[in-house]
N, C-alpha and C positions, 0 to 999 in steps of 0.2 A: 588339804587346806592350803589356800594360796599364801604366798610369801608377802606379808604386809609391810615388810621393812621399808620399802620405798614410800608407801603411803604414810607410815608413822613418821618418817624423816620429813616428809613434806608438811604434815600437820605441825610437827615440832618447829620447823623452820618458819612457818607462817606465824605461829604464836610468838616465837622469840623475836621475830622481826617487828611485830606490832608493839611489843614491850619496849624494844630498843628505840623504835621511832618516836615513842611517846616518853621515853626516859623513865620508864617504870621499873623499879627494882623488884625482886621477888618479895621482899618485905612489904613494899608498897602494894604489890598485887594481893598479898594476903589480907592487908587492911581493906582494900577495895572490895575483895570478895566478901569479907565479913560484913561490909556495909550493905551488901545485897542479900545477906542471909546465908552465905556459903562459908562454912567453917573449915578451913584448911590450915595446916602449919607450914611454916617456911620450908623446913626440910622435905615435907611431903610434896609441895609444889616443885621444889628444886628437883626431886627425884622423878616426878612425872615428866617434867620437861626434858630432863637428861635422857630418860629412856624413850621419850616420844610416845609413850603408851598412856593415853587418856581418852575419855569418852568425848563424843561430840557435845554432850551437855556441858562438860567441863570447859571445852574450847569456847563455846558460846558464852558461858558465864564469865570467863576471863575477858573475852572481847567486849562484852557489855560493860564489865566493871572498869575497863580502861577507856571507854568512850568510843570504841570503834563502831562506826555505823555501816561500814562496808568492808569487804575483803576481796582483794584481787588474788586469784589463784595462780595466774601466770602472767608473764609479760607480753605474751603473744596475742 
């Protein structure tokens, strides 16, 4: 099984950067996720982002809920 730590860190960094760029707290993210029908608790969201282990579905739900219409994977 490949070491996914690098990819998990990248996904975590991308999502956290989007939240920071938009000034969205974890509590606000939970509210916004709820508005699109995704029910998470703040501690659960905090743990997912701290570990960097979450599904692509969760990533897309978060990005949609904060209004991200595009995502840059690298600066290059």
